C-alpha positions as CSV (number, residue, x, y, z in Angstrom):
1,M,0.2,0.3,-0.1
2,A,2.6,2.2,1.1
3,A,4.9,2.0,-2.0
4,N,2.4,2.8,-4.5
5,I,1.6,6.2,-2.4
6,V,5.1,6.4,-2.7
7,E,5.8,5.7,-6.3
8,G,2.8,8.0,-7.0
9,S,3.8,11.0,-5.2
10,G,6.6,11.8,-8.0
11,A,3.3,11.6,-10.7
12,E,3.2,14.4,-13.1
13,S,-0.5,15.0,-12.5
14,A,-3.2,14.8,-9.7
15,R,-5.2,12.2,-12.4
16,E,-2.1,10.0,-12.5
17,F,-1.3,10.5,-8.5
18,A,-4.8,9.1,-7.9
19,R,-4.3,6.4,-10.2
20,F,-1.8,5.2,-7.5
21,L,-3.6,5.9,-4.6
22,D,-6.4,3.4,-6.4
23,M,-3.9,0.7,-6.6
24,S,-3.1,1.5,-3.1
25,I,-6.7,0.7,-2.0
26,K,-7.1,-2.2,-3.9
27,S,-4.0,-3.4,-2.2
28,A,-5.4,-2.6,1.1
29,S,-8.4,-4.9,0.1
30,E,-6.0,-7.5,-1.0
31,T,-4.3,-7.1,2.4
32,E,-7.2,-7.6,4.2
33,Y,-8.2,-10.6,2.3
34,H,-4.6,-12.4,3.2
35,L,-5.3,-11.5,7.0
36,L,-8.5,-13.2,7.0
37,S,-6.9,-16.1,5.3
38,A,-4.5,-16.3,7.6
39,R,-6.7,-16.2,10.6
40,D,-8.9,-19.1,8.8
41,R,-5.8,-20.9,8.6
42,Q,-5.2,-20.7,12.5
43,S,-1.8,-18.9,11.7
44,L,-3.1,-15.2,13.1
45,P,-4.9,-14.9,16.4
46,D,-8.2,-13.8,16.3
47,H,-7.3,-10.6,18.1
48,M,-4.3,-9.8,16.4
49,W,-6.7,-10.2,13.3
50,Q,-9.1,-7.8,14.5
51,Q,-6.6,-5.4,14.9
52,L,-4.8,-5.6,11.9
53,S,-8.2,-6.1,9.6
54,G,-9.1,-2.7,11.5
55,E,-6.0,-0.9,11.0
56,T,-6.2,-1.8,7.3
57,V,-9.9,-0.6,6.8
58,E,-8.8,2.4,8.0
59,I,-5.8,3.2,6.0
60,R,-8.1,2.2,3.0
61,R,-10.8,4.9,4.2
62,M,-8.0,7.4,4.8
63,T,-6.5,6.9,1.1
64,Y,-9.9,6.6,-0.5
65,A,-10.9,10.1,1.1
66,Y,-7.5,11.5,-0.1
67,R,-7.8,10.1,-3.7
68,K,-11.9,11.6,-3.8
69,R,-10.5,15.0,-2.1
70,L,-7.4,15.3,-4.6
71,L,-9.7,14.5,-7.7
72,E,-12.0,17.1,-6.4
73,L,-9.4,19.6,-6.2
74,Q,-8.4,18.9,-9.9
75,A,-12.1,19.7,-11.3
């Protein structure tokens, strides 16, 4: 997630940066799936899954809001 944001921060336009933020949002969804899968395989304790999953969802929400605001400012 972070690598996509860092890579996109060097973009030439807000629209291009927004595309990298979109990739970061998708990576957050992928991360959430991997956490759920780890919990289901009992590789990750439930309490740890709840914490990490919650943090991942919050990061996704913040990234989405940032992307939305970036595109609004461009319009």
